[in-house]
N, C-alpha and C positions, 0 to 999 in steps of 0.2 A: 185831668183835665186841666190844661193851662188856661189861664184867664189874662187878659190885657186889655183895659178900656172896653170891657164886654158890652154890648147892646143889652139892655135890661131885658127887653121882649125875647131876644133870641136866646140869651142865657136861660132865661126863665123856662122856654120851650125845651131847650137841651136837658135841663135838669128834671123837667116833668116826665120826659120821655124814658129817663133812667127810673124814676119812681114808678112808672107803668109797665116794668118790664114783669113778664109772667115767671121768669126766674127771679126771685126775691132775695136769694143769699149774694148780695152785692155790697159793695163799698165804693163810695164816690170821693175820690180825692182831688180836690181843687186847689191849684197852686195860683195864687195872683202875684203875677209876674212884674210887680212894681208899678201898678197901674196908676196914672196921673189923674184918671177919673175915677170917681168912689161909688157910683151908682151900682155899677155890676158888682163889686166887692160888697157892698151892702146887702144886695139880694141874695148873693152866696152865703153871707152870714147869717141871714135869717133862715135859709134852707139848712144849714148847720146847725143852727140851735133847735130846729124842730125835729131832726131825725139824726139818731146817734151814728147812722151809717155814712153820713156825710161830712166829710173832713174839710177845712178850709184852712190853708196855711198862707201867710202874706209874707212876701219877700221884701227886703228893705230895698233892694235895687234889681232892676231888670237884668235877668241872666239869659234871655232869648228862649226859644221854644224848647230847645234841646236842654237847656240847664234847668227850666222848670219842669220838664217831663221827668228827669233825672231825680229831681226832688220828690215828685209824687211816688216815683218807683221805689225810692228809699223807704217810703211809708206803706207801701202796698203790703197787706198780710195774706191775699188770697194765693190760690195755685196758679190763677191766669190773670193776665191783665189785658184790658180792652182800652183802646185808645179813642177818645171821643174830642173833639173840637168843640169850642164853647158856643158855637151858633149853629151846629148840626143837630140832626134829630133821629134817633134809633127807632127801629121797628120795635112794637111790643114784645116780639119773640125773638128779637136779635140774640140775646145772651143765652136764651135757652137753647136755641138751635146750635149756638157756637159750643155750648157745654154738651150737647148730644153728640157733637162730632168729636170733640177732644178728650173729654172723661172717658178714661178707661182705654184710651187709643195711645199709639206711640207717636202721634204727630206732635209736634212743636208748635205748630201755628196753623190758624186758618183765617181765610179773609171771605168777603162777600161780595156781591154785585151791588150796585148803587145807583141812586138817582141823583139829579140835581134839581134845588128849587130855588125860587128868587126871593127876594127880602121879604116878602108877605107870605112865602110859603108855598106860591105857586109853582107848579111842575115845569120845568124846563127840558130836562133830557134824561136819558137812562143809559148806564154804562154797563154792558154785559161782558164779562170777563171769561177768559179761558181758564181751564185748570192749570196748575202753577207751570209756568213756562220760563225757566232760567234764561233761555236765549232772549226771548222777548223782553225779560226784565232790563237787558242791558241797553235796550234802546228806548225803553219809555217806564216810569213808574206807574205800571199799570194796576198794581195790587191796591193803592189808594186805601178806602174805608170799606167795610170795617175791618180791622185788624186785631186779633186775639192771639197772645202768644204766652207761652209758659213763663211764669215770673223767674225761675231759677233760671231758664235760657237767656232772658234779657239781663239778668244780673251778671251770668257768667260771660256775656259779651261786652260788659261794660257799659250797658245803656246807649245812649244816643251821643254822638260826638258833636260837641258845640262848634267844632270847625266847620260843619256843613249845616249850619242854621238855615232855614228855608227849604231845605231838601233833606233833613235829618232822617225822615222815615225812609227816603229812598236809599241813602247810604246805609242806613240800618238793615234794610232788606237785602241788599247786596252782601253784607257780611253773614247775615242769617243764612243765605243760601249757601255759603261756602261751608257751614257747619251741619246744614240738615236739608234733606230733600223731603221730608215729612212735612210739608206745607199744604194744607188742604183747600179747597175751594168749596164754598157753599154756594150754589147756583141761584140764590134768591135774592131779590133787593131789600135789604136788611138796614139800609143806611141812606140818610138824606143829607147832601152835602150842599150847604147854603151859598148861593152865589150873591154876595153883596158888593157893592162899589168898594173898590181898594183891596179885594182879596184876589188870591191867586185863582180861585175858583171862578170868578166873574173876569179877570183880566190875567191872562198866563204871566204877563212880565210887570204887573202893578207895582211889585217891589224891587224892580230891577230885574235885568236878565239872570236867568238862572241856569241857562244851558251850560255855559262854562263850567259852572260848580258841579252839574251833574256829569259832564265829561271827566272831571276830575275824579270824581267818586268811581265812576265806572272804570276808568284807566287803571285805577289803584287797585280795585278788584281783580281786573284781567291780570294785572302784573303779579299779584299775589298767588294767582291760579296758573300762572306760567303759560299763558295763552297768546299766540302772535297775532293779537288783534288790538287795534285803536280804535277809540270812540271819539268822534267830533261832534259838534252841534250842527242839526239839520240846517240847510241854507235857508229854508222858507218856514218850515212847521216848527210852532214853539213846543218845547218840553219833548222834542224827539232828537235822539242820537243817531247818528250814521256809523255803522261798524265797517272797518276797513283791515285788510291784511297787513300785517306787521312783521313779517318774516325777517330776521335779522340777515344782512348781507352774508351770503354763504352758509346759511343755516340750511340744515338737511330737511328736504320735503320728502313725503313719502314717495317710494316708487309707484308709477301709475301705467295702467294698460287701458287703452281706449277703443271702445266698440262705437262704430259709427255705422249706424243704419242708411242704407242708400236704396233708392227705389231703382236703380239702373243707370241713372245720371250721376257717375261718380264725381264728387267734388260739389254737390249741391250746397254742402255747407263748409266749402273750403275755406271762408273768411274765418269762421271760427276756428278750425283747425290750424289755420295759419297762426293765430293767436297763441294756441297751445303749443305748436311746435318751436316756436321762437323762444320759449321759456322751458320746454321740454324735447330738446334735439334728440334724445336718446329714447324718447316713448315708443311703445309698440302700437301700432293701430291695426284693428281687425275690422274689416268691412262686413256686415251681415245683411242678408234682405235683398240684394239687389243683383243685377246680372253679372256673372262672372265671380260671384262670392258664394260663401257656404250655403247650402240649401237646408231645407228643415224649418221648422217653426222657430221665430226669433228667439224666444225663451230658451230652446233647445241650444241654439248657438251661443246665447251668452252663459248658460250653465256650463258648457262645454270648456269656455274660456275661464269661467270661475273655478272650475276644478284643476285646470291645467297651469294657470298663470303663476309666475313667481312675484308678480306686483302686489303692493300692499292694498292698493286702491284700484277699482275698476270705475272709469268715467264713460257713461253712455251719452250719447248724442244721436238723436234722431233726424231723419231727412227733413229737410226744410228749414231747419235752424241755420241762420247764416250770418248773425252778428251778435254783439254784445254791446251794452252801454260801458262796459269796463275790459280795457285790453287784457288786464290780468283776471279775468272773470274766473279762472280755474282757481287761482289763489283765494278769491272771496270764498269758494266752497272748502278747500284744503283748510283754511284757518278754522274753521268749525269742527273738521274732522281731526284736530290737534285735541279737542276735547275727547277724554277717553270714555264719556258717555253718550257722545253723538256717534251713531252709526252711519248715517246718509245726510248729503246735503244737496239742495238743487236750486236753481235761480227760478225767478218768476219769468213765465213766458208770455209775451204779448204780440199783437200783430202788427202790422205795418204802420197802422195809425196810433200805435202805443197804447191800445185797449188790452186790459188783461185777458189771456186766455185761460190761464190757470196760475194760482199763487199756492200751489198745492191742491190737494183734494181733500173734500170732506166726507165723512162717513155719515150717510142718511140712512132712514128706513127703506128706501127703495134701492140702494147702492151708492156708488160714487159720484160726487157732483163737484165741479171745478170751482176752487174757492175765489170768490170776488171777481168773477168773469164778467167783463164788460166795463169795469171801472178804469179810469185813466192810470195809466202806469205810475204817475206821480202823485195819485190820490193818498190820503192819510189811511183810508179804510176806516174800521171802527175803533176809535181809540188807539190808532197806530197798527193796527193788524196788517196794513199793506204797506206802510211807510218803515216798519222795522222788521228786522229779522226775527222769525218766530217759529216755535215747535208745530208741527203738523203730524197728523196720522199717515197721511200719504203725500207723497212728493208728485210734482208734475213729472209725466212718463216720458216727456221730450228730452231732457236733459238733468243728469245727476251724477253724484259720485258717491260710492259706498265702500266700506271696508270689507276685504276679501275674507279676513279671519272670522268675522262675526257672521257674515253670510254663509260661510262654510260650517260654523258652529251650529246654525240654525237648520241644516240640512239642506242649504241651497234652495235653488227655484224649483217650484212645482211643475213637473212638465205637464199636467192636466191643462194648464195655460198655455196660450200661444202668443198673445199680445203682451206689452210690456206694462201696461197701465195696471192690469189686475195681476199679472204675475209678479210685479215689484210691490204691488200692495199687500200681497199674500206674504211675501217674504219680509217685508217691513213689520206687519203686524206679528208675525212669529219672533222676530228679533226685539219688538217692542216688550215682550213678555220678560225678557231679561233687564228691564228697564232702560234699554238705550233709546235715544231719541232720534227723530228727523227734523232738519232744519230747513226752512224755505228762506232764501237769501234775497233780500230785497235788492241789495247793490249789485247784483249780477244779472240784471235782465236781459234776456235773449229774445230775438224776434223769430217767428215762425212766417214763413212766406206762403205756404201752401199745405192745404189740407189732404189727408191720405183717405180715399174712399175704402180702399181695400182694408187698411188698419181698422175702420170704424166698424167693418162688418165682423172682424175677428173679435173685437172688444165687444160686440154685442153678444156672442156665445160666451165668452169669457165671464160676463157680468152675470149670466144665469149660473155659472159654476159658483162664482164668488158670492152671490146673494144666498146661495143653498149651504155654503160652507160657514158664512159669517153670519147668519140670520140673527142670532142673539146679540151679537156685538152691535150690528148695525141698528137693531131696535133700541140698544141701550145710548145710541147716539155719540157723537164725536166729543171727546173731553175737551177739544180746543175750538169748539163751536157752540155756542149756547143756544138751548131750546127756544129762548125768546126771540131769536131771529126768524126772519123769513126763511121758508123751507127752500128757497132757490139758492143757498150758499152765497149771496152777495153780502152778507153780514150786514143787511139792514134790520133795524130794530122793530119788531111788531109790537105797538103800544095801543 
């Protein structure tokens, strides 16, 4: 716990929350980082004198939060370290639940949901988090508090980088994600983050704009991973980054085959395809589902292409999709497919009023529900869930790109389904068993200008098959959708 000019009342509450832990095998290491006010330090010294598990070290000069945290890490003797700010509060079972999750497992770290409180402890808000989402982490430091990590892992990484003071935890998490995917999420509110004047919790830029520093950390991370993606600060939303394609000039893109569903009016989505053909003049395009095209179920047509194509990626575009916010919308999908652990990527789909139709789909106890439907297309969502690219269990069925080799390895499409929504959902859930991920891409919004009643009728039948096939998984819930949210998949917290 780094200290600097700590409020006596807030520091006392933070220390008491440690003393009240149901798991009593702990040590509290406090590092006073050259405070110019002594009341907080004196209080910490009193607690240290009264309990041998509490250690206080006073630094002669301020080293910043990264340096102070590294000093504490050097003194830690436990198998795990938990990071606690000097004015925040732990739930009484926070450490016990973290130890239950980590001890005896191969996980390197875990994090929890959190709430925000005001200066006097009054409730302000709640933050429900998804299970570990490496792509969402590129756009927002959603991990936050409480974070518990194996001590040997932190030390092997060299601790925190002082060059990234103010976002040292974000930069640390990016490096941690490079060496481990065994990062668990405890879906309980176990940490209270205090919002006090002058803190980032209360004012995102109270200590100066941090978004350029966040982008610097993310871009260094992307470069180390060799991904053709660049991050830049969001133009409006604080603490959010926008991801954009960064393919080098002349760099090789995967070969692509396009499947365009048409309802008889060939060219209904010609604007979108014109954008595609400008960048992919040699792309093959197959029309399905319309007059003069291949007959049979939609899934059967796409499965036929999957088994015959020599392309590396199949891009599916449904009827009624007619434009995109990005002329290079396909590159926004392909940049994520450059990640060997990503199977498929798809855009957010909005209506002509720029209201979300779906930003992926959510697994619910009754079946699939469109994520964040009805929100404005440029809304932040819940803690960046709409503004940032993120992992989803099921993509929108109206436009997406997926890897041919992984689809074939999973056995291809199940011909029991006729419509694309449940057919692709079934394939995606089978591919996910290998650890592959799906990404909903906020930077590539596409517009749907008409609904298809025939498709809706097909999906109603498919939904019955899907619910029967995935009953247990639906009951267990979606790993990227908290049970604390309202059941309508809009990502609204119910408190």
